[in-house]
N, C-alpha and C positions, 0 to 999 in steps of 0.2 A: 240359055235360060231366059225366059221372058221377064219383063219388069214386074209382072203380077206375082211371080214366085221368088223374086230377088230377095235375098236375106241381107239386111243391113244392120251392122252393129254401130251404135253411137257410144263412144267412150266418154263418159262424163255426164252427170245429171244436173248440171247447173242450168241457168237460163238458156245459154246457147245450145246445149245438148238437147234439152227438152223441146225447144222451139224447132230445131232441125228434125228431131225425131217425129214430132207431130206433123210437120209438113211432108216428110218422106212417107209416113204411114198413109197420108191422104192420097199418095200416088199408087197405092196398092202393094207397097213393099211390106215384107215381114220384118218389122223393126224391133230390135231389143236395145235397151239402154243399160249400160253397165256403169254403175256408180260405186266407187271404192269406199265411200264413207257410209255411215248408217242413215243418212238422210239425203234428200234431193234439195235443189234450190240454190246452191252456191252462196252468193252474197245477198240473196233474198231470204230473209229469215225473220219470223215473228217470235218474240219472247214475251215473258210476263214480268211486270213489275207492279207490286201491290195489287195483283190480280187483274191487271189491265193488260190486254194484248197490244203490243206496239212493235213497230219495226225496230230491229236491233242491227240491221244491215242497211242497205239502201232504203231510203224512205220517200224518195221522189224520183220522177223521171222527166226528161225534157218533153215539153208539150209541143214545141215547134218542129219536132221531127215526128212523122206519123206512125212509125213502127210500133212504139210502145202502146200508144192509145188504141191503135187498130187491133193489136193482139189482145189487149184487155177486153175491149168491147166484143171481139169475136169469141171470147171465152165467157161472155155474159157477165162480166164484172163492171160495176159502176166506176166511172172515172170522175174524180173531183179535183178542184184546184185549191190552192192555199187560201185560207180565209184572210190572210194578210201577207203582203209581199214586202213590206218595209223591213229593212234590216240595218244593222250597224256594224262598225268595225271598232274593236277595242284597241286603240293605239295611242301612243304619246300620252298615256296616263288617263285617258278618258274614253267613254263610249261615245262614238261619233256617228252621224248618219253616213251610210255607205252611198257614195255618189253613184248614179246610174252610169253604167259603163258596158263595154264589150270586153268581157274577161279582164277587167281592170283598166282598160283604155277609156278614159272619160270622154263624154261628148259635150259636157257643159262645164266650162272652167269656172263660172261663177258658183255653181253648185259645189265644186271641189273646194273653192276658197271658203265658202260658208261652212263647210263641214269641219274644217280644221284638221283634216287628216294629214295634210302635208304642212311642213314648216314653211316659213316665208321663202327660204332659199329654194326648197323643193317646188313651191308654187311658181316662183320666178322662172325656174328651169322649164317647167311644164309650159308656161306661157311663151317661152322662147323656143318652141318646138323646132327641131332641126331635121327637116325632111332629108332623106338620103336617096340613093339610087334604089330602084326596085330590086328585091332579092331575085337573083337569076333563077330561071326555071329549073336548072340542074342542081341548084344549091339548097341547103337547109341551114337553119340558124336557130339558136334557142330563143324562146319567147323573151326571156330576160335580156338577152343581148340586143335583140331587135328593138324592144321598147325602151330600154335604157339609152340606147344610142340616139333615139329620137326625142324622148320625153324626160330622161333623167333617171337616176337610180332610185329616188324616193317613190316615184310612181310604181316602179317594179316592187320595191320592198314593202310598201304599205297598201297598194291596191291590187297589183297583179298577183303577188305571192299568196295572199290569203284566199283569193278566189281559186287559183290553180291548186293550192294545197287542199281545198275542200273537195275537189274533183279527183285529183290524182295522188294526193298525199305526197306530192313531189315538190321540186324546187324549180322556179321559173328559169333559172340560168342553166338548167340541165335538160329541160323538156323541149322537144322539137316544136317549132312554130307550125310547120306544115302539118304535123300529125295532131296537134292539140288545138290550135287556134288558126286555122288556115286563112281566115278573113284577114288577119294581120299581114300575111304574106301578100295577099291580093291587093292590100292597101299600101304596101310598102313603097310604092313609087310616088306617093303624095303625102298629104297630111293625115296622120292616124286619127287625130282628134276630129277633124272634119268628117272623115269617113265614119267614125263611131257615132257622131252626131246624126248623120244621115241614116245610119242603120237603126238607131234608137227611135228616130222620128218615124221611120217606115214600119216599125213594129206595132204602132197604133195601140200600145198598151195591152196587147194580147198576152194571155197567160204564158209564162215561161215554163212553169213546172206543173206537174199533175201527180196525183196519188190515187189510192184506192181505199175506200172505207174498210177498216179492219187491217190495213197494211198491205204493202207490196209483197209481203211474205205469203199472201194468199195465192199469188200467181203460180208458183211451182206446182202445188198440189192440183190446182185446176187444170194446168197445162198437161200434167202427167196422166190425167184421167183417161182411161182406155188404152194407155200405152203399157207395154211390157217393160217394166223397170225393175232391175235387180240391184238391191243394195248390198253393201259389204262385199262387193265384187270387184276388187282391184285388178286391173289389167297389168300384168307383169311383163309381157312380151308380145310383139307383133311381128309376124313373119309372112312372107309371100308363100302361097301354096299354088299348086298347079291349077286349082279351080277357084282361086281367089286369095283369101287371107286366113291365117291361123292365129288366134289370140290365145295366150296362156292367162287364165283367170283364176283368182282366188289365192288363198294362203300358200306359202311355199311348201307346207307340209301336205297339202291336198290340192294340187293344181288341177284345173280343168281345161280341156282344149275346146275352144269355140270356133267354129268355122263360119266364114262370112264371104259374101260376094262383094260387099262394099263396107268400108269403114270410115266413120267420121270421128276425128279426134277433136273433142270439145273440152279439152282440159287446159289448165294453165300451161305456160311455156315449158317449165321444167319437166313435168311428166310427159309432155308431148315429145320433148327432146330425147328422153330416155327411150321411149317407144320407137323413135325413128333412128336411133343411133346406128344400127346395122343396116337398116333399109335405105335411109337417105342421110348419110353422115353430114353432108353440107347443110341441109335444112336443120338437122339436129344441132349443129354447131351454132347456127344463127339463133335458134330458139333458146339455146343455153345462154346466149348473151343478153337476153331480156331480163333486166333486174325487176325486183318487186319491192314494194313498200309494205310494212306492217302497220297496223293501227288498231285502236280499240274504240268501241262505242260504250259510253257510260250513261245508263238511263237512271234517272232519279225521280222518285215520287214523293210529293209533299202534300200536306194538308193545305188546302187553298188559303185558309186563314193565317197560315204561317209565312206565306210568301209576300215579299214586297210587290208593288205593282210593276209588272213587266209588260212592256209594249213591244209590238213588232214580232217578227218570226225568229229573232235571235241575233247573234253577232259572230263575226269572224275575227281571227287574231293573227296578225302578221308575225312570222317567225322572228323578225328583227326585234320584237318587243320582249322576247325571252320568256314567255309564259309556257305553262305545261300544256294547256288545252289549245287546240287550234281553231275550235269553233264551239258554239253552243246553239242548239235549236230549242226554242220554246214550243215544244210540240203541241201543247194545249192551246196555244195561240195560233199556230200555223195551220192546224188541221181541226176542223169542227168535230170530226168523228172521234178524235182523241179526247177533246174536252167532254163530249157527250158520254164517252165510255168511262171517263174518270169521275164525273160528278163533282164531288167535293174534294177529290184528289187530283192534283195537277202533275203532269209528267213533262219533264224536259230532259234533254240529253246533251252530252258533250262528246267531242271526239279528240283523240290523243294519238300522236304518232305521225312522223314524216319519214320519207325515204332516207335510209342510212342513219336514222336516229332511234334504232331499236332499243338502245339502252334505256330510254324513257319508259319503255313498256316492260322492262325486266324487273318488275316489282309485283308484289301481291295485289290482288284486286282491290283490297281495302285502301291501299295507298293510292291507286288511281282514283278511287272515289274521294279520298281526302284532298288530293291535288285539285280535282275538279271543284270541290266545294270551296277550297281556298281561293281559286281563281274567280269563281262566281261571286264570292264575297267581295273581292276587290272590284270586280267589274260592275255588278248591279246591286251590291249591298245585301246579298242573300246571306242570312245568318242562321237559317232554320236547319234543323236536323231532318234528313229524309226519313220517311216511314218505311221505305224499301229502296233497294238499288239492284241494278243488274249490270254486269260487265260482260260485254261480248268482244272477244279478241279475234282479230282477223290477221293471223300470221301469214305474211306473204300474200296479202289480199289484193293489192293493186299494182298492175304492171306499169312500168315506167317507160314512157315513149321518148327515148333519148334522141338527140339530133341524128338524123339519118334513119329514123324508124320506118318511114314509108318504103325506103329502098330495101331495108331488111325484110319487111313483109313481102315485098314483090319477089325477092329472091327465094324466100321460103315457099311461096305459092308456085313459083316457077318449078322448083324442085318437086314439090308434092304433085304437081300436075303431070309429071312424067309417069306416074303410076296410075293407070285407070282404076277407078273405083275407090280412090283415096281422097279425102278432103279434110280441111282443118277449119276451125272457127272458135270464137270466144273473144274475151276482152283483151287478149294479147295482140290483136291484129288491127282492128279498125276503129277502136274507141271503147272507153270503159263504161259509158252510159248505157242504160237499158235499151234505148232505140238502136244504138250502134251495135250492140251485141246481137240483137235480133236480126239486124241487117247482115251481120257476119254469118249467122246461121243460114239465112236465106241464100247467101252467096255460096255456101258449101253445098246446099241442096241443088242449086243451079249447076254447079260444077259436076255433080254426080249425074244429074238427069241429062245434061248435054253430052256426057261421055258415053251414054248407052248406045 
């Protein structure tokens, strides 16, 4: 069968699945996307609070990797950068300036001292950096272990943790350095502070993040335009067939058989593991070992006249401080389009939930709102009552890259590569950010096209 008539099924209508499907369709394939839920987009979602459309999932993407910006512009979407980049960390009882760093490793010790983020003891330990041997090429180590051994526990607890928590909803002492902050491994043979200082100087103040007016939640619909996407179509089984693959789709009461020449699994790790259990049991076992964190995004709308003056883009909260929220984004300050859309109504948001701390989320929505308001009151003096709220829960939303994650992914891909016409992609593999997920989709496409 020629590539022009090849039928490809993409399982999963999140960003990875849609990006892969669009790229595969451009090769002339007959592509269908099967999404088990009633909507596409995965963690890219727009919701309404006080009639204002805002992102209730991911609200920014890395600008220093090209994949996200290139995709958005290729779809005809405008790319914008934050109106303000200054942010704070709420720690040791005060809102303090967040020092510039590379994922929590500071490059300016004077700036750290001025911020008051660290205690005198923590600051002395940072100044007495203890370089160690480089991490061996065959080894992995947690971010927390690597940084604490060189710069002390307080740097991990009050600088690294809140930044990693914002990206992965995880804990620095559990997350793989190679998979999450590979720069630290590359720098491990010398001074981390000196290397961070050089990296920050080389950045020339270029934008770190980017967004889209109207929200990143606009991307999935635009990406899916022209694609054959079927919603409420859960894939329950995947089998080899003499001429390719056989997928069992739909409710157990009315299953449908779908035949395909190629299959891309663009789902989270757990459903991918279920589909591969009989086909590739070793890959399935590896996928089943990837843990996920749950979280919630709480959006709050206030009358502008009721809010205290809030500067910067928001603040992060280290878990060591024992607060409910882990961050707050002042969306109306960070994004000009949010302020313009709201007029006299200002929208901000908080995030709640870290890996293995699901009990924090096991309360009604109004309790998450109350907890957010309580923390905001203590942090910035906010005492106003919101005119509207929106709570978006992301159960099992963020994969955790444990120590050894890259080796796990290599083993999975090696196993999957044994079956021609099969590929995997998504946030469980190469990074949870938007550019990394798009790159993962492209890698799956390359795997299929090279196998022809």
